[in-house]
C-alpha positions in Angstrom: 103.1 110.6 134.6 100.1 109.0 133.1 102.0 109.0 129.7 104.9 107.2 131.3 102.6 104.4 132.8 100.8 104.2 129.2 104.2 103.7 127.5 105.5 101.2 130.1 102.2 99.0 129.5 102.7 99.1 125.7 106.1 98.0 126.1 105.4 95.2 128.5 102.7 93.9 126.2 105.1 93.9 123.2 107.7 91.9 125.1 107.5 88.2 124.4 106.7 86.0 127.6 109.8 83.6 128.3 109.7 80.6 130.6 113.1 79.7 130.4 113.8 79.0 127.0 110.1 78.4 126.2 108.3 81.3 124.9 105.5 82.7 122.6 105.5 85.9 120.9 102.8 87.5 118.5 104.1 90.0 115.9 102.7 92.8 115.7 101.5 92.5 119.5 98.8 95.1 118.7 96.7 94.5 115.8 93.3 95.7 114.3 90.5 93.2 114.1 90.7 91.7 110.5 94.4 92.0 110.3 96.9 89.1 110.1 99.9 88.6 112.5 102.8 86.1 112.9 103.3 83.8 115.8 106.8 82.9 117.0 107.5 80.5 119.6 110.2 78.1 121.2 109.5 75.0 123.0 113.0 74.9 124.6 114.9 71.9 123.1 112.0 70.4 121.4 111.6 73.1 118.3 111.6 70.1 115.8 107.9 69.2 116.7 104.8 71.3 116.2 103.0 73.1 118.9 99.6 74.5 119.6 99.0 78.2 120.1 95.6 79.2 121.3 93.8 82.6 122.1 90.2 83.8 122.1 91.4 86.6 119.8 92.0 84.0 116.9 91.3 80.5 118.0 93.7 77.7 117.6 97.0 77.9 115.3 99.5 75.1 114.8 103.1 76.5 114.9 105.6 74.5 113.0 109.5 74.3 112.9 110.9 77.0 110.7 114.8 77.6 111.1 115.2 76.7 114.7 111.9 78.2 116.0 108.2 77.6 115.7 106.2 79.9 113.5 102.7 80.3 111.9 100.3 83.1 110.8 96.7 83.7 111.8 94.1 86.4 111.1 92.1 88.0 113.9 88.5 87.8 112.8 87.1 91.2 111.8 84.3 90.8 114.2 86.7 90.7 117.1 86.0 93.0 120.0 88.9 95.2 121.0 90.7 94.1 124.2 93.7 92.3 125.4 93.8 88.7 125.1 96.1 86.0 126.3 98.1 83.9 123.8 98.8 80.3 125.1 101.6 78.1 123.8 101.3 74.3 124.4 104.2 72.3 123.4 104.5 68.4 123.0 107.1 68.2 125.6 104.6 69.9 128.2 106.2 73.2 128.4 104.0 76.1 128.2 104.1 80.0 127.8 101.9 83.0 127.5 101.9 86.4 126.0 99.1 89.1 125.5 97.8 90.2 122.2 96.0 93.6 122.1 93.2 93.9 119.5 92.0 97.5 118.5 88.9 98.5 116.3 88.4 97.1 112.9 91.0 97.4 110.1 90.4 100.0 107.5 89.7 98.8 104.0 92.6 98.0 101.8 90.9 99.6 98.6 89.3 102.9 98.1 85.6 103.6 97.8 83.5 102.4 94.8 83.0 106.0 93.5 82.3 105.2 89.9 84.7 105.4 86.8 85.1 109.1 86.5 85.5 111.0 83.5 88.9 110.0 82.9 88.7 106.5 83.7 89.7 105.3 80.1 92.2 107.9 79.5 95.7 106.3 78.7 94.2 103.0 78.3 93.8 103.1 74.6 91.8 104.9 71.8 89.6 106.5 74.4 92.2 108.9 75.8 93.6 109.6 72.4 90.1 110.6 71.1 89.6 112.9 74.0 93.0 114.6 73.7 92.4 115.2 69.9 88.8 116.5 70.4 90.3 119.1 73.1 92.9 120.1 70.7 90.4 120.7 67.9 87.9 122.5 70.1 90.8 124.9 71.2 91.9 125.4 67.5 88.4 126.2 66.8 88.0 128.8 69.5 91.2 130.4 68.4 90.3 130.6 64.8 86.7 132.2 65.4 88.7 134.6 67.9 90.9 135.8 65.1 88.1 136.0 62.4 86.1 138.3 64.9 89.2 140.4 65.4 89.6 140.9 61.4 86.1 141.8 61.2 86.2 144.4 63.8 89.3 146.0 62.3 87.9 146.0 59.0 84.7 147.8 60.5 86.7 150.3 62.1 88.9 151.1 59.1 86.0 151.7 56.8 
């Protein structure tokens, strides 16, 4: 039962808030602190004028006309605490709408850890990789040669 209630809560938060033909939505509706999201909105019959969207999650953003809707992008600061934040649309014609944005913990880094160059860092980037390959082949060849020489001596010693 608790799972069903949790799913219903998530679905309700993901649904844009509509007030007639005026609405605002955040996509995605759940983000990690530090991530970027898109705001889409409609001010009813006034989608040719910009509008203001405001939230404690990201501050204030101006949404501008884009193919019959109002859109904008904003980044939730990495320091923003997890929680549910109202997102409020204020249109120039006086229409308003609200939806909810859920912010989770901090976003994971987009690049790997700085762990040094490693032994193969220059392999395949020029002469460094070729020199290592040639050295390895020479070492294997030398080992095989020494092994063959040792076998010949052993045979010669056992036959005499």
